[in-house]
N, C-alpha and C positions, 0 to 999 in steps of 0.2 A: 907613717908611724908604725914601728914594730910593736907586736903584742908585748905588753909588759910581763916581766918575770915576777910572779907572785910567790912570796915566801910561804912556808907552811903555816897553817892557821894557828898552830900552837905557839908561834914565836911572836914577840912584840912587833917586829916589822910586819909580819903577816897580818896581824890584827889591825894595825894602822893602815896598811894598804887596802884592806877590805872596808875600812871605815866603821868597824864594829865598835859598839860602846865599850866592850871589854878592852879595846885598844887604849882608849883614854884612861880607864881605870888602872890598867897595868902600867901605863907610862907614868902616872902620878905616883906610883909606889916603886918604880925602878930607879936605879941611879940616874941622876939628871943628865949626865953626859951621854949615857946610853940612850935615854929617851929622846934627847934632842938630835942625836945622830940618826935614829930611825925616822923621826919626824922630818928632818931635812931631806933624807933620802926620798921619802914619799913626795914631798913638794917639788923637788927638783927632777924626779923621774916619775911622771904622772902614772899612777898604777891602774887607772880606769881603762876598761876595754872600750867604753863608749863615753868619751869626755863631754859629749853634748847632752847626755842623758843623766849620768850619775853625779851626785853631789859629793864634794870633799872639802871645798874651800872654807866654809864656815867651821866645819869640824876641825880642820888643821889650825885655823886661826885661833879658835878657842883654846886649843892645846898650847899654842905659842904663848898665849896670855897666861895660862895656868903654870907653865914652866918658866915664864920670864925669859923666853928665848930671844936671842939677838937675830939680826937680819943680814949678817955679814955673808953667809953662804948663799942666800938668795941674791944679794947684790952681785956677788962674784958670778953667779950663774947667769943673771940677766945681761951682764956686760962682758961676758966671755966672748972671745973672738968668734966662737961658733955661732953667735947670734947673727952675724952677718952671713954665714954660710948656710945655716939651717933656718929658713924663714917660716917654717910650719908653725901655726899658732899653738899647736899642742906642746911645743917645747917649753914655752914660757907662760901659757895661758893660766895654768893652775897657780903658779907663783904669783902672777899679777892679781888673780882673784883673791888669793889669801891676803895679799897686801891691801887690797880694797877693803876687806872686812876688818883688818887690823886698823886701818885708817878710820873706819867708822867707829871703832872702839876708842879712838883718841890717841893712837900711836903716831906721833909726829914723824918718827923715822920712816914709817911705812908711807906716809903721805909724801914726804920728800923724795923717797926712792921712786914712787910712781911718777912724780913730776919729772924727775931726771930721765926716766926711761921713756916717757912720752916725748921728751925733747930729742932724745938721741937713739933710742932702741929701734929694732926692726919691727917688732910687734907693737908699735906705738899706738895703733888704733884701739887695741884692747885696753892699754893703760889709760888712754883718754876716756874710754867709756867708764872705767872705774872712777876716774876723777870727776866725770860729769855728774855722778851720783853723790859725790862726797866733798869735793873741793869748793871753795868759795869763788865768787866771780873774779876777784883779783888774781887768784892762782891760775884760773883758766885763761884769763886775758894774757897773762905772761907767756903762755904757750903758743899764742897765735903766730908769732914770727918764726920760731923753730919748726912748727908744723907746716906752715905754708912754704917754708924754704925747701921742703921735700919735693915740691912741685915746681920745676923750672918754668919760667915765663915762656910762653909760646903755645902754639896750638896743641901739641902733644901733652905738655904739662897741664894746660888748662882743662883738657878733656879728662885726664886722669883725676884732677882735683874735682871736677863736676861729678864723676862717677863715685868718688869717695864720699862726697857730701850727700849725694842721693842715697847711698846705701848705708850711711852711718846708723849704727844701732841706737846711739844716744844723741839726739840733735842739739842738746843744750849748748855745747861749746860753739857750734857753728852759728847758732842764733845770736850768741853773745858777740862773736866776731863780726857778724854781719852788721852789728850796730856799734862797732868799735869807733872810737874817736879818731883813730888813724885812718884816714880815707883810703890809703893804699891797701890796707888790710880789708876794710869793710867793702870796698868796691869789688875786690877780687872774689870775696866769699859770696856776695850777692849775685855776681855774675854766674858763679858756679851753681848756686841754688836755682837760678832761672833756667840754666842749661839742663840741670837734672830734671826739673819739672817738664820741660819740653821733651826730653828723652822718654819719660814715662808716657806722655801723651802719644808720642809716635808709636811706641810699642802697642798701646791700646788700639791704635788705628790700623795696625798691620798685624792682626792675629794670624798665626799659622795653624795648620791642621785642617780637620774636616769642615766642610761648608754645607749649608742646607741644600738639599737636592742631590747629595752624593748617593750613589748606588751601594748596595751591599758589597759588591765586588770591589768598589773603590775603597771602602773602609778596610776590607781585608788587605788590599795592596798597601794601604798606608801603614797598617800594623806590621806588615812584612818588611817594609822599608825601614821601620824603626829597629827591628831586630838586626837587620843587615848593618846598621850603623851603631849598634850597641845600645839602643834605647828601647826599653820595654814599654810599648804603647798599647798593649792589648786591653788594659783596664779602661783608659779613655776611649779606645776603639769600641769596646763593648757598650759603653754608655752611648756613644754615637750610633751604634747599631740599633739601640732601643728607640732612637728617634727616626731612623730612616727605614727600618724593616717593618714589613707587614705580614699578615698571616700567609700570604702567598710566597714569602721568601723562606719559610721555615725549612723546606726540603733542602734548599741550597745551603742553609746554615748548618743543618745536621750533617750534610755531606762534607762540609768544610771541617767540622769537628772530627769526622772519621779519618779523612786522608788529605786535608788541605795542607798548604804551606804552614810552617811553624807559626807565623804571625796570624794566619787565618784560623788555624786550629785553636790557638790560645784564646783568641777573641771569641770564637764561636762557643767554646766550652764555658767561658765566663758568662756570656750572654744567656746561654741555655740554663746554667745553674742559677743565675740571678732570677730568672723567670720561673724557676722550679719546674722546668720542662719534664715531661714524663720519661724522656729518653736520656736525660742528663746524667743520671747515675751510671747507666751502662756505658755511656760514651766516656765518662771519666775513668771507669775501670779499664776500658780498652786503651785509652790514652796513656795511662800509667804503665800498661804492659808493652805498648808498642812505640811510644813517642820518644822524642829526644829529651835531654835534660830540661830544656826550656819548657817543653810541652808538659812534662811530668810535674814540674813545679807549678805551672799554671793550673793544671788539673787538680792538684792537691789543694791549692789555694781556693779554687772555685768550689770544691767540695766543702771545705770548712766554712764557707759563707752561707751554705744552704741552711734553711730554717725549718723545712717541712718534717712531718712525722716520718715520711718515707726515708729521708736522709739519716735520721737518728736510728731507725730500724736497720738500715744498711750498715751503719757504723758498728752496730752490735755484732754483725756478722764479719766485719772486716777488722775488728779491733786487735785480733791476734795474728794478723798477717805480718810477716817480717820485712815489710817494705815501707816506703814513704806513705802509702795510703793507709796502712795499718796504724802508723804513728798518728796520722791525721784523724783517724777514727777515734783513737783514744782521746785526743784533744776535743773532738766534737762531743763525746760523751761527758767529758769534764765540764764543758760549757752548757750542754743542753740535755744531758742524761738525767735520770732519776736515781733514787737510792738503790734500785735494782741493778744499776750499772756500777755500783761501788767497787766490786771485785775487779771489773775490767779496768776501771780508772786506776785503782791501786796497782794492778799488774803493769799497766803502762808506765806509771810513775817509777816503780821499781826497775823495770827494764831500761828506762831512759837513764836512770842514775847508774845502773850497772854497766851499760854499754857505752854511754857518752859522757858520763861524769857529772859533777854537780853544777856545771856551767852550761849544760845543754839548753839551747833555745826552747826546745819543746817543753821544758820544765815550767816555764812561766805559766802556761795555760793549765798544765796538769796540777801544779801546786795550788793554783786558784780553785780548780775544780775539787780538789781534795778537801779544801776548807769549806767550799759551798755545800758539798755532800756530807760533811761532818764525819769523815772516815777516821774514827778514833785510832784504829790500829795502824794508821799511816804515820803517827807521830814520830816513831824512831827514824823513819826515812826523812821526814821534814826537818828533824833536828840535825841530821847529817847535812842536808842541803844548806840549812841556816849556817852551820859552822864553816863549811868548806867553800861555798861559792865565792867567787871573786866579785860578783855583781851585787852591788848594794841594793839594787831594785829587786832582784830575785830574793835576796835575803829578807827584804821587807815583806814580800809576798809570802815567804815561808813563815815569817812571824805572824802574819794575819791568819794563815791557815792553822798555825799552832794555837792561836788564841781560840779557835773554834773546835780544836780537837784534843788539846793537851791540858788536862786539869792543873798541871804544875807550871803552866806558862806565867801566871801572875806573880809567882814567887821566884821564877827562874829567869828565862830569857827576857821577860818584860822589863826587869830591873835594868839590865845592861842596855836595853833598847832606848832608855831615856837619854843615853849619850850617843846614839847612833848618828851617822852622817846624813841620813835621809829624814826630812821633816815628816813625811808620812809615817815612818816607823816610830819617830819620837811621839807623834800624835797618838798612835796606837798604844804605845807604852804608857802615855799619860792617862789613858782611859782604863788600863788594865793593871798596872803595876801595884803590887800589894804594899800598902803604906805602913805596914808593921815594920818594914826595913827603914832605919833612920836615914839611909842614903837616899831613899826615894823621896821622903819629905823635903830634904834639903835641896835635892835636884829640882823638884817641882817648883819650889819657891824661887830658885835661881832662874829657871826658864821663864817664870811669870814676870820676872823683873828685867829680863834681857831684851833690849830694844831691837836686837838683830833677829830675834826668834820670829818664826812665821806665825801669822794670826791664828791659823787653824790649831797649831800646837798650843798657843796660849789659851784659846777657847777651851780645849780639852783640859788643860791644867786648871783653869778656873772652875771647871765642873767638879774638880776634886778638892780644891782648897779655897774656893770662893765663899762668900757669906752664906749662900744657900746650899753649899756642899756639906756632906757628912763630915764630922770632925776627923782631922787627920792625926 
């Protein structure tokens, strides 16, 4: 999947792509055709950089309801000939998830479209998972024949069916079909279930990887083999090293951290850092200066995991370095520093935004640390990150930091956060938004009555408008 193209944050499309609360508020006041065009663009061209982490489906489904939007464009997208050519889940996953929420709100057209796609679409398993949560038994039983027809009779088709049943995210349809009155369907599904259980048992009986009694050198070789085939195994290898290495092996491990193979070096650095070894910090410094990209990444990661006072002191000296270790030092101070480190954390935050932009991965930790340390003068930078980032999770972290640093948060961003796509951000807003704004009161009441809203959000809402809450 290509990285999505995100429109500027000041446009309706850019707001909706980011999942910002202001996106909904602007869409409801924009011409309906323009709002629906932007909404359909988002649903049909998933704007998330990480579709497995960020939420958008409930946000978009609610807006379809508010705008009274039809589903013709979603239907055309699902059944486009490209559906056969592009089998990646990310092409249709967001649209199917939106349909699932719409079906839970009682939209019959969404339910029918999910049923049709489960019967005939390429990403049918996702549609079936949505239906498993929302359709009745009769609707699911009607899908048994078209779904099983996807697996031709014979050893190959039966094996594929067994793997599908074994790995199904929602087991309800398969359990229904295993008890179907049509014996041909029930018998085939039961056989697939039994095969899947046997496959799991076999995997448990044939574990791969280190065994008791391995030597330190054997662990290093296993980690190097992983690198050679493109698999990073130094983390489990370091855990294995903890089980097999004794005090007498320390010299060998330190030597591996200095000049071993990449796999051995990464493993040794991780092991020594996790054990807070006295030489770990110097070895990490050397590895960053002399190691390959793989070794540098492992060394930086190992450093950030260290918890000792010595690591924090070293971070204060490294924080202004213009390299990966300097950036890691800033993140360590954000996580474990004290108020004396506020200037260094603020400097790291500003530098990250200036050099890498509002979507830099390092900002997640720095933004959290800014809020933890209560760095009030960081509020302008946090507002910039909040507005511009394409990551709804980073925006939520920026909102949390603003709640701790910006006195205007309750009457500003907290209000729009009540419509945000992330439930954690809506929960934060429900606890902080100033109720003098009539929109806040109405939104809180609507969230309290919405059966699709997360329990944590509704708990926060009740703390503001429940019988024991202050008058709103």
